[in-house]
N, C-alpha and C positions, 0 to 999 in steps of 0.2 A: 687607556689607549693601547691599541694593538699595532704590531708591525706588519706591514704588507710588502713583500718583496716584489720588485718589478724587474723583469729581465727581457729587454727588447733584443731580438737577434738581428744580425746583419749577415746574410748568406752570400757567398761568392763561388764562382766556378773554379777558381784556382786553389790548389792545395798548399801553396806557399804560406808559411806561417808569418803573421805580422811580427814586426820587430821594432824595438825602440831605436830611434836614430839620434845620433849626436848632432843636435842642431843649435844654432844660436837664437837669441831672442828676436831677431829680424826675419827668421824663416817664415814663409807663407804657406808651406806644404809640409806634411809629414809629422805634425805634432799631435794628431788625433789620439793615438794610443797613449801618449803621455798625459793628455788631458783626461781621458777616460780613467786611467790608472789613479790619477790624483782625486777624482770625484766619486768614483764608484766604490761600493763596499767590496765588490769582487768582480773579476772579469777573466775571460779566458777564450779558448778556441776549441771547438768540437769538430772533428772530422766528420764529413757526411758518410753514413754507413753504406750507401748503395751506389755511389758514384764519386768521381774526383770532386773535391771541393771542401769547404769548411763553413762553419757558422761561428762568427765572432760575436761574443755576447758580453754584456755587462749587467750587474745586478745592483740595484739601489734599494734601500729599505726606507720606506716612508712611514712616518707615524700617522695613524688613522685617528682622527679626533672623534 
């Protein structure tokens, strides 16, 4: 079996960095980053080189049968 990394990007026009929010279990918004951090092998933010904005990404490693 080999490992195949998957890294789907999510680009946006704002340069604001995503941040973890202190939310309770009943919150219906703002938990995405915490969920990605819990499930992904790696995640981060890359600023766009040629204009304001960023790409938020996560990487999962799947075993290939």
